[in-house]
Backbone atoms as SQL, in Angstrom:
CREATE TABLE atoms (id INTEGER PRIMARY KEY, chain TEXT, resi INTEGER, resn TEXT, atom TEXT, x REAL, y REAL, z REAL);
INSERT INTO atoms VALUES
  (1, 'A', 1, 'UNK', 'N', 12.570, 27.423, 1.681),
  (2, 'A', 1, 'UNK', 'CA', 11.340, 26.941, 1.094),
  (3, 'A', 1, 'UNK', 'C', 10.327, 28.084, 1.068),
  (4, 'A', 2, 'UNK', 'N', 9.555, 28.139, 0.035),
  (5, 'A', 2, 'UNK', 'CA', 8.526, 29.155, -0.071),
  (6, 'A', 2, 'UNK', 'C', 7.338, 28.765, 0.791),
  (7, 'A', 3, 'UNK', 'N', 6.311, 29.610, 0.814),
  (8, 'A', 3, 'UNK', 'CA', 5.125, 29.316, 1.574),
  (9, 'A', 3, 'UNK', 'C', 4.214, 28.302, 0.900),
  (10, 'A', 4, 'UNK', 'N', 4.601, 27.844, -0.260),
  (11, 'A', 4, 'UNK', 'CA', 3.783, 26.881, -0.997),
  (12, 'A', 4, 'UNK', 'C', 3.915, 25.477, -0.433),
  (13, 'A', 5, 'UNK', 'N', 2.847, 24.717, -0.620),
  (14, 'A', 5, 'UNK', 'CA', 2.894, 23.305, -0.237),
  (15, 'A', 5, 'UNK', 'C', 3.803, 22.570, -1.217),
  (16, 'A', 6, 'UNK', 'N', 4.655, 21.675, -0.728),
  (17, 'A', 6, 'UNK', 'CA', 5.545, 20.955, -1.641),
  (18, 'A', 6, 'UNK', 'C', 4.792, 19.922, -2.472),
  (19, 'A', 7, 'UNK', 'N', 5.261, 19.747, -3.687),
  (20, 'A', 7, 'UNK', 'CA', 4.775, 18.655, -4.527),
  (21, 'A', 7, 'UNK', 'C', 5.575, 17.421, -4.171),
  (22, 'A', 8, 'UNK', 'N', 4.907, 16.326, -3.906),
  (23, 'A', 8, 'UNK', 'CA', 5.594, 15.081, -3.599),
  (24, 'A', 8, 'UNK', 'C', 5.441, 14.161, -4.804),
  (25, 'A', 9, 'UNK', 'N', 6.566, 13.789, -5.379),
  (26, 'A', 9, 'UNK', 'CA', 6.579, 12.893, -6.525),
  (27, 'A', 9, 'UNK', 'C', 6.876, 11.496, -6.015),
  (28, 'A', 10, 'UNK', 'N', 5.983, 10.563, -6.257),
  (29, 'A', 10, 'UNK', 'CA', 6.203, 9.176, -5.880),
  (30, 'A', 10, 'UNK', 'C', 6.730, 8.473, -7.122),
  (31, 'A', 11, 'UNK', 'N', 7.978, 8.052, -7.064),
  (32, 'A', 11, 'UNK', 'CA', 8.589, 7.433, -8.235),
  (33, 'A', 11, 'UNK', 'C', 10.031, 7.054, -7.968),
  (34, 'A', 12, 'UNK', 'N', 10.731, 6.757, -9.023),
  (35, 'A', 12, 'UNK', 'CA', 12.145, 6.403, -8.947),
  (36, 'A', 12, 'UNK', 'C', 12.952, 7.701, -8.964),
  (37, 'A', 13, 'UNK', 'N', 13.684, 8.027, -7.888),
  (38, 'A', 13, 'UNK', 'CA', 14.434, 9.273, -7.834),
  (39, 'A', 13, 'UNK', 'C', 15.465, 9.426, -8.957),
  (40, 'A', 14, 'UNK', 'N', 15.918, 8.321, -9.530),
  (41, 'A', 14, 'UNK', 'CA', 16.920, 8.377, -10.593),
  (42, 'A', 14, 'UNK', 'C', 16.311, 8.439, -11.991),
  (43, 'A', 15, 'UNK', 'N', 14.988, 8.407, -12.070),
  (44, 'A', 15, 'UNK', 'CA', 14.311, 8.421, -13.360),
  (45, 'A', 15, 'UNK', 'C', 14.421, 9.799, -14.011),
  (46, 'A', 16, 'UNK', 'N', 14.664, 9.830, -15.307),
  (47, 'A', 16, 'UNK', 'CA', 14.832, 11.106, -16.006),
  (48, 'A', 16, 'UNK', 'C', 13.554, 11.941, -15.985),
  (49, 'A', 17, 'UNK', 'N', 12.398, 11.300, -16.019),
  (50, 'A', 17, 'UNK', 'CA', 11.139, 12.063, -15.979),
  (51, 'A', 17, 'UNK', 'C', 10.940, 12.733, -14.622),
  (52, 'A', 18, 'UNK', 'N', 11.292, 12.034, -13.558),
  (53, 'A', 18, 'UNK', 'CA', 11.194, 12.612, -12.219),
  (54, 'A', 18, 'UNK', 'C', 12.161, 13.787, -12.109),
  (55, 'A', 19, 'UNK', 'N', 13.371, 13.609, -12.603),
  (56, 'A', 19, 'UNK', 'CA', 14.372, 14.681, -12.576),
  (57, 'A', 19, 'UNK', 'C', 13.903, 15.885, -13.376),
  (58, 'A', 20, 'UNK', 'N', 13.369, 15.652, -14.563),
  (59, 'A', 20, 'UNK', 'CA', 12.876, 16.746, -15.396),
  (60, 'A', 20, 'UNK', 'C', 11.709, 17.461, -14.714),
  (61, 'A', 21, 'UNK', 'N', 10.789, 16.714, -14.134),
  (62, 'A', 21, 'UNK', 'CA', 9.655, 17.318, -13.432),
  (63, 'A', 21, 'UNK', 'C', 10.143, 18.221, -12.309),
  (64, 'A', 22, 'UNK', 'N', 11.092, 17.729, -11.527),
  (65, 'A', 22, 'UNK', 'CA', 11.615, 18.517, -10.405),
  (66, 'A', 22, 'UNK', 'C', 12.317, 19.774, -10.891),
  (67, 'A', 23, 'UNK', 'N', 13.031, 19.664, -11.998),
  (68, 'A', 23, 'UNK', 'CA', 13.719, 20.824, -12.563),
  (69, 'A', 23, 'UNK', 'C', 12.723, 21.890, -12.986),
  (70, 'A', 24, 'UNK', 'N', 11.692, 21.486, -13.705),
  (71, 'A', 24, 'UNK', 'CA', 10.679, 22.429, -14.174),
  (72, 'A', 24, 'UNK', 'C', 9.927, 23.039, -12.989),
  (73, 'A', 25, 'UNK', 'N', 9.588, 22.225, -12.003),
  (74, 'A', 25, 'UNK', 'CA', 8.892, 22.739, -10.821),
  (75, 'A', 25, 'UNK', 'C', 9.761, 23.764, -10.090),
  (76, 'A', 26, 'UNK', 'N', 11.044, 23.483, -9.965),
  (77, 'A', 26, 'UNK', 'CA', 11.962, 24.412, -9.294),
  (78, 'A', 26, 'UNK', 'C', 12.060, 25.731, -10.057),
  (79, 'A', 27, 'UNK', 'N', 12.081, 25.650, -11.382),
  (80, 'A', 27, 'UNK', 'CA', 12.125, 26.866, -12.193),
  (81, 'A', 27, 'UNK', 'C', 10.865, 27.706, -11.995),
  (82, 'A', 28, 'UNK', 'N', 9.765, 27.062, -11.668),
  (83, 'A', 28, 'UNK', 'CA', 8.514, 27.763, -11.400),
  (84, 'A', 28, 'UNK', 'C', 8.345, 28.154, -9.942),
  (85, 'A', 29, 'UNK', 'N', 9.364, 27.904, -9.130),
  (86, 'A', 29, 'UNK', 'CA', 9.307, 28.270, -7.720),
  (87, 'A', 29, 'UNK', 'C', 8.526, 27.306, -6.841),
  (88, 'A', 30, 'UNK', 'N', 8.274, 26.105, -7.338),
  (89, 'A', 30, 'UNK', 'CA', 7.500, 25.118, -6.582),
  (90, 'A', 30, 'UNK', 'C', 8.445, 24.141, -5.891),
  (91, 'A', 31, 'UNK', 'N', 8.393, 24.047, -4.570),
  (92, 'A', 31, 'UNK', 'CA', 9.242, 23.080, -3.875),
  (93, 'A', 31, 'UNK', 'C', 8.760, 21.658, -4.154),
  (94, 'A', 32, 'UNK', 'N', 9.701, 20.731, -4.267),
  (95, 'A', 32, 'UNK', 'CA', 9.349, 19.336, -4.531),
  (96, 'A', 32, 'UNK', 'C', 10.125, 18.406, -3.601),
  (97, 'A', 33, 'UNK', 'N', 9.609, 17.211, -3.477),
  (98, 'A', 33, 'UNK', 'CA', 10.282, 16.135, -2.759),
  (99, 'A', 33, 'UNK', 'C', 9.976, 14.850, -3.512),
  (100, 'A', 34, 'UNK', 'N', 10.926, 13.918, -3.497),
  (101, 'A', 34, 'UNK', 'CA', 10.709, 12.624, -4.143),
  (102, 'A', 34, 'UNK', 'C', 10.571, 11.566, -3.063),
  (103, 'A', 35, 'UNK', 'N', 9.518, 10.802, -3.173),
  (104, 'A', 35, 'UNK', 'CA', 9.288, 9.677, -2.284),
  (105, 'A', 35, 'UNK', 'C', 9.530, 8.424, -3.119),
  (106, 'A', 36, 'UNK', 'N', 10.629, 7.705, -2.872),
  (107, 'A', 36, 'UNK', 'CA', 10.884, 6.496, -3.660),
  (108, 'A', 36, 'UNK', 'C', 9.671, 5.564, -3.616),
  (109, 'A', 37, 'UNK', 'N', 9.281, 5.066, -4.760),
  (110, 'A', 37, 'UNK', 'CA', 8.034, 4.294, -4.877),
  (111, 'A', 37, 'UNK', 'C', 7.995, 3.079, -3.977),
  (112, 'A', 38, 'UNK', 'N', 9.121, 2.545, -3.612),
  (113, 'A', 38, 'UNK', 'CA', 9.130, 1.345, -2.764),
  (114, 'A', 38, 'UNK', 'C', 8.674, 1.633, -1.333),
  (115, 'A', 39, 'UNK', 'N', 8.830, 2.870, -0.886),
  (116, 'A', 39, 'UNK', 'CA', 8.438, 3.182, 0.499),
  (117, 'A', 39, 'UNK', 'C', 6.942, 3.048, 0.723),
  (118, 'A', 40, 'UNK', 'N', 6.078, 3.671, -0.089),
  (119, 'A', 40, 'UNK', 'CA', 4.644, 3.487, 0.179),
  (120, 'A', 40, 'UNK', 'C', 4.157, 2.076, -0.118),
  (121, 'A', 41, 'UNK', 'N', 4.862, 1.367, -0.990),
  (122, 'A', 41, 'UNK', 'CA', 4.485, -0.017, -1.276),
  (123, 'A', 41, 'UNK', 'C', 4.748, -0.879, -0.042),
  (124, 'A', 42, 'UNK', 'N', 5.796, -0.528, 0.713),
  (125, 'A', 42, 'UNK', 'CA', 6.173, -1.302, 1.894),
  (126, 'A', 42, 'UNK', 'C', 5.280, -1.022, 3.094),
  (127, 'A', 43, 'UNK', 'N', 4.633, 0.125, 3.104),
  (128, 'A', 43, 'UNK', 'CA', 3.786, 0.448, 4.250),
  (129, 'A', 43, 'UNK', 'C', 3.497, 1.932, 4.321),
  (130, 'A', 44, 'UNK', 'N', 2.818, 2.362, 5.369),
  (131, 'A', 44, 'UNK', 'CA', 2.439, 3.770, 5.504),
  (132, 'A', 44, 'UNK', 'C', 3.662, 4.696, 5.522),
  (133, 'A', 45, 'UNK', 'N', 3.485, 5.872, 4.983),
  (134, 'A', 45, 'UNK', 'CA', 4.540, 6.889, 4.977),
  (135, 'A', 45, 'UNK', 'C', 3.953, 8.221, 5.433),
  (136, 'A', 46, 'UNK', 'N', 4.820, 9.103, 5.890),
  (137, 'A', 46, 'UNK', 'CA', 4.403, 10.455, 6.264),
  (138, 'A', 46, 'UNK', 'C', 4.864, 11.414, 5.178),
  (139, 'A', 47, 'UNK', 'N', 3.939, 12.223, 4.723),
  (140, 'A', 47, 'UNK', 'CA', 4.267, 13.251, 3.752),
  (141, 'A', 47, 'UNK', 'C', 4.550, 14.552, 4.482),
  (142, 'A', 48, 'UNK', 'N', 5.304, 15.458, 3.841),
  (143, 'A', 48, 'UNK', 'CA', 5.520, 16.759, 4.477),
  (144, 'A', 48, 'UNK', 'C', 4.173, 17.456, 4.724),
  (145, 'A', 49, 'UNK', 'N', 4.099, 18.340, 5.718),
  (146, 'A', 49, 'UNK', 'CA', 2.857, 19.066, 5.982),
  (147, 'A', 49, 'UNK', 'C', 2.367, 19.798, 4.728),
  (148, 'A', 50, 'UNK', 'N', 1.073, 19.746, 4.473),
  (149, 'A', 50, 'UNK', 'CA', 0.412, 20.400, 3.338),
  (150, 'A', 50, 'UNK', 'C', 0.892, 19.900, 1.977),
  (151, 'A', 51, 'UNK', 'N', 1.522, 18.762, 1.935),
  (152, 'A', 51, 'UNK', 'CA', 2.065, 18.247, 0.679),
  (153, 'A', 51, 'UNK', 'C', 0.968, 17.956, -0.339),
  (154, 'A', 52, 'UNK', 'N', 1.315, 18.164, -1.587),
  (155, 'A', 52, 'UNK', 'CA', 0.441, 17.824, -2.700),
  (156, 'A', 52, 'UNK', 'C', 1.056, 16.610, -3.367),
  (157, 'A', 53, 'UNK', 'N', 0.291, 15.521, -3.455),
  (158, 'A', 53, 'UNK', 'CA', 0.859, 14.325, -4.063),
  (159, 'A', 53, 'UNK', 'C', -0.022, 13.882, -5.229),
  (160, 'A', 54, 'UNK', 'N', 0.569, 13.115, -6.129),
  (161, 'A', 54, 'UNK', 'CA', -0.159, 12.625, -7.297),
  (162, 'A', 54, 'UNK', 'C', 0.264, 11.199, -7.554),
  (163, 'A', 55, 'UNK', 'N', -0.686, 10.283, -7.495),
  (164, 'A', 55, 'UNK', 'CA', -0.442, 8.878, -7.810),
  (165, 'A', 55, 'UNK', 'C', -0.992, 8.606, -9.191),
  (166, 'A', 56, 'UNK', 'N', -0.274, 7.890, -9.956),
  (167, 'A', 56, 'UNK', 'CA', -0.759, 7.479, -11.265),
  (168, 'A', 56, 'UNK', 'C', -0.595, 5.979, -11.331),
  (169, 'A', 57, 'UNK', 'N', -1.491, 5.302, -10.691),
  (170, 'A', 57, 'UNK', 'CA', -1.415, 3.839, -10.608),
  (171, 'A', 57, 'UNK', 'C', -2.040, 3.199, -11.820),
  (172, 'A', 58, 'UNK', 'N', -1.576, 2.007, -12.137),
  (173, 'A', 58, 'UNK', 'CA', -2.186, 1.224, -13.188),
  (174, 'A', 58, 'UNK', 'C', -1.792, 1.609, -14.592),
  (175, 'A', 59, 'UNK', 'N', -0.734, 2.388, -14.731),
  (176, 'A', 59, 'UNK', 'CA', -0.268, 2.742, -16.070),
  (177, 'A', 59, 'UNK', 'C', 1.100, 2.150, -16.294),
  (178, 'A', 60, 'UNK', 'N', 1.438, 1.974, -17.527),
  (179, 'A', 60, 'UNK', 'CA', 2.768, 1.475, -17.854),
  (180, 'A', 60, 'UNK', 'C', 3.278, 2.268, -19.053),
  (181, 'A', 61, 'UNK', 'N', 4.542, 2.118, -19.349),
  (182, 'A', 61, 'UNK', 'CA', 5.141, 2.822, -20.476),
  (183, 'A', 61, 'UNK', 'C', 4.377, 2.530, -21.746),
  (184, 'A', 62, 'UNK', 'N', 4.069, 3.569, -22.469),
  (185, 'A', 62, 'UNK', 'CA', 3.385, 3.402, -23.738),
  (186, 'A', 62, 'UNK', 'C', 1.877, 3.373, -23.650),
  (187, 'A', 63, 'UNK', 'N', 1.317, 3.378, -22.451),
  (188, 'A', 63, 'UNK', 'CA', -0.135, 3.345, -22.339),
  (189, 'A', 63, 'UNK', 'C', -0.696, 4.758, -22.396),
  (190, 'A', 64, 'UNK', 'N', -1.869, 4.897, -22.916),
  (191, 'A', 64, 'UNK', 'CA', -2.504, 6.209, -22.995),
  (192, 'A', 64, 'UNK', 'C', -3.097, 6.572, -21.638),
  (193, 'A', 65, 'UNK', 'N', -3.031, 7.843, -21.312),
  (194, 'A', 65, 'UNK', 'CA', -3.597, 8.288, -20.030),
  (195, 'A', 65, 'UNK', 'C', -4.565, 9.409, -20.269);
């Protein structure tokens, strides 16, 4: 792992968008981790130290952001 803080993606690990994001991040030298969306919904979770996370709540497929 590099000295960079990992990007934590909260989503479906099998989703093509999550996979594509991780691929592009890896090509840029950015470490990533996927947190299955059901885990934080079920209760508190621990993120890796210095993790960068991004929640995009309240959106659905086809909605403008």
